[in-house]
C-alpha positions as CSV (number, residue, x, y, z in Angstrom):
1,M,24.2,-5.8,15.8
2,D,22.9,-5.4,19.5
3,G,20.3,-2.9,18.0
4,H,19.1,-5.5,15.4
5,R,18.9,-8.1,18.1
6,D,16.7,-5.9,20.1
7,E,14.4,-5.4,17.1
8,E,13.9,-8.9,16.4
9,E,13.1,-9.7,20.3
10,A,10.8,-7.1,20.3
11,A,8.8,-8.2,17.1
12,T,8.6,-11.7,18.7
13,A,6.8,-10.3,21.7
14,P,2.8,-10.9,21.5
15,L,0.9,-7.9,19.8
16,L,-1.3,-7.7,22.9
17,A,1.6,-6.8,25.1
18,A,2.4,-4.1,22.7
19,P,-0.3,-1.4,23.9
20,A,0.8,-1.4,27.7
21,L,4.4,-0.2,26.2
22,V,2.6,2.2,23.9
23,A,0.6,4.0,26.8
24,G,3.9,4.7,28.6
25,G,5.4,6.2,25.4
26,R,8.6,4.5,26.0
27,S,9.0,2.4,23.3
28,H,9.1,3.3,19.6
29,A,9.4,-0.5,18.4
30,A,6.0,-0.9,20.2
31,D,4.3,1.9,18.4
32,A,5.5,0.3,15.1
33,H,3.9,-3.1,16.2
34,V,0.8,-1.6,17.1
35,L,0.7,0.4,14.0
36,S,1.3,-2.5,12.0
37,A,-1.3,-4.6,13.9
38,A,-4.1,-1.9,13.3
39,F,-3.2,-1.9,9.4
40,L,-3.3,-5.6,9.5
41,F,-7.0,-5.5,10.8
42,V,-8.3,-2.5,8.6
43,F,-6.7,-3.8,5.5
44,S,-7.3,-7.5,5.6
45,A,-11.0,-6.4,5.2
46,Y,-10.3,-3.4,2.8
47,C,-8.0,-5.2,0.4
48,A,-10.1,-8.4,0.1
49,A,-13.2,-6.2,-0.6
50,Q,-11.2,-4.3,-3.1
51,N,-10.2,-7.4,-5.0
52,L,-13.8,-8.4,-5.4
53,E,-15.1,-5.1,-6.6
54,S,-14.5,-5.7,-10.3
55,T,-16.2,-9.3,-9.9
56,V,-19.0,-9.1,-7.6
57,N,-20.4,-5.4,-7.9
58,T,-20.5,-5.9,-11.8
59,E,-23.8,-4.0,-12.7
60,G,-23.1,-1.0,-14.6
61,D,-19.5,-1.7,-13.4
62,L,-20.5,-0.4,-10.1
63,G,-17.3,-1.8,-8.5
64,T,-14.9,-0.9,-10.9
65,V,-16.3,2.7,-11.3
66,S,-16.6,3.3,-7.7
67,M,-12.9,2.2,-7.4
68,G,-11.8,4.7,-10.1
69,I,-13.8,7.5,-8.0
70,L,-12.4,6.6,-5.0
71,Y,-8.7,7.0,-6.1
72,T,-9.4,10.0,-8.3
73,S,-10.7,11.5,-4.8
74,F,-7.6,10.1,-2.9
75,T,-5.4,11.9,-5.7
76,L,-7.1,15.3,-5.3
77,F,-7.2,15.2,-1.5
78,A,-3.5,13.9,-1.1
79,V,-2.4,17.2,-2.6
80,A,-3.3,18.9,0.5
81,S,-3.1,16.0,3.1
82,S,0.4,17.0,4.4
83,P,-0.4,20.2,6.0
84,V,-3.7,18.5,7.2
85,V,-1.8,15.8,9.0
86,T,0.7,18.2,10.3
87,R,-2.0,20.2,11.9
88,M,-3.9,17.1,13.1
89,G,-0.9,15.2,14.3
90,P,-0.1,11.8,12.8
91,K,-2.1,9.6,15.4
92,R,-5.3,11.7,15.0
93,A,-4.9,11.1,11.1
94,L,-4.7,7.6,11.4
95,V,-7.9,7.3,13.9
96,V,-10.0,9.7,11.4
97,G,-8.6,8.0,8.4
98,T,-9.7,4.7,9.6
99,S,-13.5,5.9,9.4
100,G,-13.9,6.1,5.7
101,Y,-12.8,2.2,5.4
102,L,-15.5,1.5,7.8
103,L,-18.2,3.3,5.9
104,F,-16.9,1.9,2.7
105,I,-17.4,-1.7,4.0
106,L,-21.0,-0.4,5.2
107,A,-21.9,0.6,1.7
108,N,-21.0,-2.7,0.3
109,L,-23.6,-4.2,2.3
110,V,-26.2,-2.3,0.1
111,P,-24.1,-1.5,-3.0
112,T,-25.9,1.2,-4.9
113,W,-24.7,4.1,-6.8
114,Y,-26.5,6.1,-3.9
115,T,-24.2,4.2,-1.3
116,M,-20.9,3.4,-3.2
117,V,-20.1,6.6,-4.6
118,P,-20.3,8.8,-1.6
119,A,-18.5,6.3,0.3
120,S,-15.9,6.2,-2.2
121,L,-15.5,9.9,-2.3
122,Y,-15.2,10.2,1.5
123,L,-12.7,7.4,1.6
124,G,-10.6,9.1,-0.9
125,F,-10.3,11.9,1.7
126,T,-9.8,9.6,4.7
127,A,-7.3,7.5,2.7
128,S,-5.2,10.6,1.9
129,I,-4.7,11.5,5.6
130,I,-4.3,7.9,6.7
131,W,-1.6,7.3,4.3
132,V,0.5,10.5,4.9
133,G,0.0,10.0,8.7
134,Q,1.2,6.3,8.4
135,G,4.4,7.4,6.4
136,T,5.1,10.3,8.9
137,Y,4.4,8.2,12.2
138,L,6.6,5.2,11.0
139,T,9.4,7.3,9.8
140,S,9.4,9.3,13.3
141,A,9.3,6.1,15.2
142,A,12.1,4.8,13.1
143,L,14.4,7.6,13.2
144,S,13.7,8.3,17.0
145,H,14.6,4.5,17.7
146,A,17.8,4.9,15.5
147,R,18.9,8.0,17.5
148,E,18.1,7.0,21.0
149,N,20.1,3.6,20.6
150,N,22.7,5.0,18.5
151,L,21.9,2.9,15.2
152,P,22.4,3.9,11.7
153,E,19.2,5.7,10.2
154,G,19.4,3.8,7.0
155,P,19.2,0.1,8.1
156,T,16.7,1.0,10.8
157,L,14.3,2.9,8.5
158,G,14.6,-0.4,6.4
159,S,13.8,-2.8,9.2
160,F,10.7,-0.5,10.6
161,N,9.5,-0.6,6.9
162,G,9.9,-4.1,6.5
163,E,8.1,-5.0,9.3
164,F,5.4,-2.8,8.7
165,W,4.9,-3.7,4.9
166,G,5.4,-7.5,5.6
167,M,2.3,-7.2,8.1
168,F,0.4,-5.0,5.6
169,A,1.3,-7.4,2.9
170,S,-0.1,-10.3,5.1
171,T,-3.5,-8.7,4.9
172,Q,-3.8,-10.0,1.5
173,V,-3.3,-13.4,2.9
174,I,-5.6,-13.1,5.7
175,G,-8.6,-11.1,4.1
176,N,-8.3,-13.2,1.0
177,L,-8.4,-16.5,2.8
178,I,-11.6,-15.2,4.8
179,S,-13.1,-14.6,1.4
180,L,-12.1,-18.0,0.2
181,A,-14.0,-19.4,3.2
182,L,-17.2,-17.6,3.0
183,L,-17.6,-17.1,-0.7
184,R,-19.2,-19.8,-3.0
185,N,-19.8,-19.7,-6.8
186,G,-23.5,-19.5,-7.6
187,K,-24.9,-22.3,-9.7
188,D,-25.1,-20.0,-12.9
189,G,-21.4,-19.3,-12.4
190,G,-21.3,-15.7,-12.6
191,S,-22.5,-15.2,-9.0
192,V,-21.5,-15.7,-5.3
193,T,-23.2,-16.5,-2.2
194,G,-21.9,-15.5,1.3
195,K,-21.1,-12.0,0.2
196,N,-23.1,-10.2,3.2
197,L,-21.8,-12.6,5.6
198,L,-18.3,-11.8,4.4
199,F,-18.6,-8.0,4.7
200,V,-20.0,-8.4,8.4
201,V,-16.9,-10.1,9.2
202,F,-14.9,-7.4,7.4
203,L,-16.9,-4.9,9.7
204,G,-15.5,-6.4,12.8
205,C,-12.2,-6.4,11.5
206,M,-12.3,-2.6,11.0
207,I,-13.8,-2.0,14.6
208,V,-10.8,-3.8,15.9
209,G,-8.4,-1.9,13.9
210,I,-9.9,1.5,14.8
211,V,-9.5,0.2,18.7
212,L,-5.9,-0.4,17.9
213,M,-5.4,3.0,16.3
214,C,-6.7,4.8,19.4
215,L,-3.9,2.9,21.5
216,L,-1.2,4.4,19.6
217,S,1.0,6.9,21.6
218,K,0.9,10.5,20.2
219,R,3.8,11.8,18.2
220,D,3.5,15.6,17.8
221,E,6.9,16.7,16.2
222,K,7.2,20.4,16.6
223,G,9.9,22.2,14.8
224,N,10.9,23.8,11.3
225,N,9.5,20.8,9.7
226,A,6.0,21.3,10.8
227,P,4.8,24.7,9.9
228,T,1.3,26.0,10.7
229,H,0.6,27.4,7.5
230,S,-0.9,30.5,8.4
231,S,-2.0,31.4,4.4
232,F,-3.0,29.2,1.6
233,G,0.3,30.5,-0.1
234,A,2.3,29.0,2.7
235,M,0.4,25.8,2.7
236,L,0.8,25.5,-1.1
237,K,4.5,26.3,-0.9
238,Y,5.0,23.6,1.6
239,I,3.0,21.1,-0.4
240,V,4.9,21.8,-3.6
241,A,8.4,22.1,-2.0
242,P,9.3,18.3,-2.9
243,L,8.6,18.9,-6.4
244,K,11.5,21.6,-6.6
245,D,13.8,18.9,-5.6
246,R,15.2,16.9,-8.9
247,R,15.4,13.7,-6.8
248,M,11.4,13.8,-6.2
249,L,11.1,14.3,-9.9
250,L,13.0,11.4,-10.7
251,I,11.4,9.1,-8.3
252,I,7.9,10.2,-9.2
253,P,7.8,7.6,-12.2
254,L,8.3,4.6,-10.0
255,I,6.0,5.9,-7.4
256,A,3.4,5.9,-10.2
257,Y,4.2,2.5,-11.4
258,S,4.0,1.3,-8.0
259,G,0.2,2.4,-8.3
260,L,-0.2,0.9,-11.6
261,Q,1.1,-2.3,-10.6
262,Q,-1.1,-2.6,-7.7
263,A,-4.4,-1.5,-9.6
264,F,-3.4,-4.1,-12.3
265,V,-3.7,-6.9,-9.7
266,W,-7.0,-5.5,-8.2
267,A,-8.7,-4.6,-11.4
268,V,-7.3,-6.7,-14.2
269,F,-5.6,-10.0,-12.8
270,T,-8.6,-10.8,-10.7
271,K,-11.1,-10.2,-13.5
272,S,-9.3,-11.2,-16.6
273,I,-6.9,-14.0,-15.4
274,V,-8.1,-15.6,-12.1
275,T,-11.7,-15.5,-12.6
276,P,-11.9,-17.0,-16.1
277,V,-9.7,-20.1,-14.9
278,L,-10.9,-20.1,-11.1
279,G,-14.1,-18.5,-10.7
280,I,-15.1,-15.6,-8.7
281,S,-14.6,-17.6,-5.5
282,G,-11.1,-18.4,-6.6
283,V,-9.9,-14.5,-6.5
284,G,-9.4,-15.2,-2.8
285,G,-7.0,-17.9,-3.0
286,A,-5.0,-16.6,-5.7
287,M,-4.7,-13.2,-4.1
288,A,-3.7,-15.0,-0.8
289,I,-0.9,-16.5,-2.4
290,Y,0.0,-12.8,-4.1
291,G,0.1,-11.8,-0.5
292,A,2.1,-14.5,1.0
293,A,5.0,-13.8,-1.7
294,D,4.4,-9.9,-0.9
295,V,5.1,-10.8,2.9
296,V,8.2,-12.6,2.4
297,C,9.5,-10.2,0.0
298,S,8.8,-7.2,2.2
299,L,10.2,-8.7,5.5
300,V,13.3,-9.9,3.4
301,A,13.7,-6.7,1.3
302,G,13.4,-4.6,4.7
303,R,16.0,-6.4,6.3
304,L,18.3,-6.2,3.5
305,T,17.9,-2.2,3.1
306,S,20.9,-0.2,4.4
307,G,21.0,2.7,1.7
308,L,20.9,3.7,-1.8
309,H,23.1,0.8,-3.1
310,S,21.0,-1.9,-1.5
311,A,17.9,-0.2,-2.6
312,T,19.0,0.0,-6.2
313,F,19.6,-3.8,-6.1
314,I,16.4,-4.7,-4.5
315,V,14.3,-2.6,-6.8
316,S,16.2,-3.9,-9.9
317,V,15.4,-7.6,-8.7
318,G,11.7,-6.5,-8.4
319,A,11.6,-4.9,-11.6
320,I,13.0,-7.8,-13.5
321,V,10.4,-10.1,-12.1
322,Q,7.6,-8.0,-13.0
323,A,9.2,-7.7,-16.4
324,V,9.3,-11.5,-16.9
325,V,5.6,-11.7,-16.0
326,L,4.5,-8.9,-18.3
327,F,6.3,-10.4,-21.3
328,W,4.9,-13.9,-20.6
329,L,1.4,-12.5,-20.2
330,L,1.8,-10.3,-23.4
331,L,3.4,-13.1,-25.5
332,F,2.9,-16.7,-24.4
333,Y,-0.3,-16.6,-21.9
334,S,-3.7,-18.3,-22.9
335,P,-6.2,-19.8,-20.3
336,M,-5.8,-23.6,-19.9
337,A,-7.9,-26.2,-18.4
338,G,-6.9,-28.7,-15.9
339,L,-4.5,-28.7,-12.9
340,L,-1.9,-27.0,-14.8
341,G,-4.3,-24.3,-16.0
342,A,-5.5,-23.6,-12.6
343,A,-2.0,-23.4,-11.2
344,V,-0.7,-20.8,-13.8
345,P,-2.7,-17.8,-12.2
346,L,-1.4,-18.6,-8.7
347,F,2.1,-18.6,-9.9
348,I,1.6,-15.3,-11.6
349,G,0.1,-13.9,-8.4
350,A,3.1,-15.1,-6.4
351,L,5.8,-13.5,-8.9
352,W,3.8,-10.2,-8.9
353,G,3.9,-10.3,-5.1
354,V,7.6,-10.3,-5.3
355,G,7.6,-7.0,-7.0
356,D,5.1,-5.2,-4.9
357,G,6.8,-6.1,-1.7
358,V,9.9,-4.7,-3.0
359,L,8.5,-1.5,-4.1
360,N,6.4,-0.8,-1.0
361,T,9.4,-1.3,1.3
362,Q,12.1,0.6,-0.8
363,L,9.9,3.6,-1.5
364,S,8.9,4.1,2.0
365,A,12.6,4.0,3.1
366,L,14.0,5.9,0.2
367,L,11.6,9.0,0.9
368,G,12.3,8.8,4.5
369,L,16.0,8.9,3.9
370,L,16.1,11.7,1.0
371,F,13.3,13.9,2.4
372,E,13.7,13.8,6.3
373,D,12.9,17.5,6.9
374,V,9.8,17.2,4.7
375,K,8.2,13.9,5.6
376,E,4.8,14.7,5.3
377,A,4.8,16.5,2.0
378,A,7.2,13.8,0.6
379,F,4.6,11.1,1.7
380,A,1.9,13.2,0.3
381,Q,3.5,13.3,-3.0
382,L,3.9,9.2,-2.7
383,K,0.2,9.1,-2.3
384,V,-0.7,11.8,-4.9
385,W,1.2,10.1,-8.0
386,Q,0.3,6.4,-6.6
387,S,-3.3,6.9,-6.2
388,G,-3.7,9.0,-9.4
389,A,-1.9,5.9,-11.2
390,I,-4.3,3.6,-9.6
391,A,-7.5,5.5,-10.7
392,V,-6.2,5.4,-14.4
393,I,-6.1,1.9,-14.5
394,F,-9.7,1.6,-12.7
395,F,-11.1,3.7,-15.3
396,L,-9.4,2.2,-18.4
397,S,-9.6,-1.5,-17.5
398,P,-13.3,-1.8,-18.5
399,S,-12.8,-0.4,-22.1
400,I,-9.3,-1.7,-23.2
401,T,-8.2,-5.1,-23.8
402,L,-5.8,-7.1,-21.7
403,Q,-3.0,-7.1,-24.4
404,A,-3.4,-3.2,-24.5
405,M,-3.3,-3.1,-20.6
406,L,-0.1,-5.3,-20.6
407,M,1.5,-3.0,-23.2
408,L,0.8,-0.1,-21.0
409,M,2.3,-1.8,-18.1
410,T,5.5,-2.8,-19.7
411,T,6.1,0.7,-21.1
412,A,5.5,2.2,-17.5
413,L,8.1,-0.2,-16.0
414,F,10.8,0.7,-18.4
415,I,10.4,4.6,-18.0
416,S,10.2,4.3,-14.4
417,F,13.1,2.1,-13.6
418,G,15.3,3.9,-16.1
419,S,14.1,7.0,-13.9
420,F,14.9,5.5,-10.9
421,L,18.5,4.4,-12.2
422,F,19.3,8.2,-13.1
423,L,18.4,9.1,-9.6
424,T,20.9,6.6,-8.1
425,L,23.5,8.5,-10.0
426,V,22.1,11.7,-9.1
427,V,22.2,11.0,-5.4
428,E,25.6,9.3,-5.7
429,K,27.0,12.3,-7.3
430,S,25.7,14.6,-4.6
431,S,26.5,12.4,-1.5
432,T,23.3,13.3,0.0
433,V,22.4,9.9,1.4
434,R,23.8,8.9,4.7
435,S,24.9,5.2,4.7
């Protein structure tokens, strides 16, 4: 209990005070605060920009195709990202990784095939290392904090991941409120004004995020779990090592679904559900509500996580909520006029945010617990399957109907949840998870 009280007190300290602690390299909690703050600035800009791609850059489906290219690149590079992060170190990977997001925002100021496609390809590479670096860095900070303070690892991982994903989910609130404030629907109803100003503001957010990344303390973990990979064969063996573990094979469907449900919001929900009712300028408001629900659920789910039993219950709640939304959209939904019609997309966004908050916190905590000895490789697998699933949605969304997409999402949810439940039985039987 004292450990949890200390973490709560640390979390209430001003973020500007955290870098002083980080500079001394003495507080693992301070590292987590600065990491969360850096991602808050970077992804407040990127997430809001991503939400707008399918509705702002519509000529030749430039925005949607660019996002599909981005996540295909992300998937391919994520395969080899774990040894890259191991060699670079997680802090350097985080700093270098931010550069791709900066370039992507710059490309959106002059959106053409010649700017967006190269920026998307490069962002795929940098995103692969920033996310493996994030998972490695945060898990290292949490486990170090637990060991030095004699705290159980499961709840500590849950608390650190809850804080990070709560802050990360708030990027949807902040970035989309900025979007809501600066964008205005054009007179023809199909265009917007204020786009360039919006992306200049996003550029400023990126710069602040990069500065905070540079203030992180260095974490170079040396040991058996950080090989140097002197040959391609050794590197490949390290990358695929988690795939030899039945637990990873069973959690992959849930990882893939987490990517599908994120891309569904970015590519389908914003274009097919929000825009017909609220217009392009209303995307920011709807996604802000989605992000607010995501924040609350991330924080609550993180606090409640103590091991496999709690994770199973929390994931079940999130799966049920998203299943209800999918069946509602599939069987009963049709756009409506008036106040009630405007409220429906907002309500759907809030419910969907509940499921996203649950999946983010629980997947990160579970991978940290189950694959502590190969963290980099495990988090690389997370991003390989997650980004691959996201790419599928972005490429499919322009060419299939909303009903077909909803049927795909519903099928994927049932398969992934069933696989996860089987995973809990396997882990329970082998007793490999520390309570």
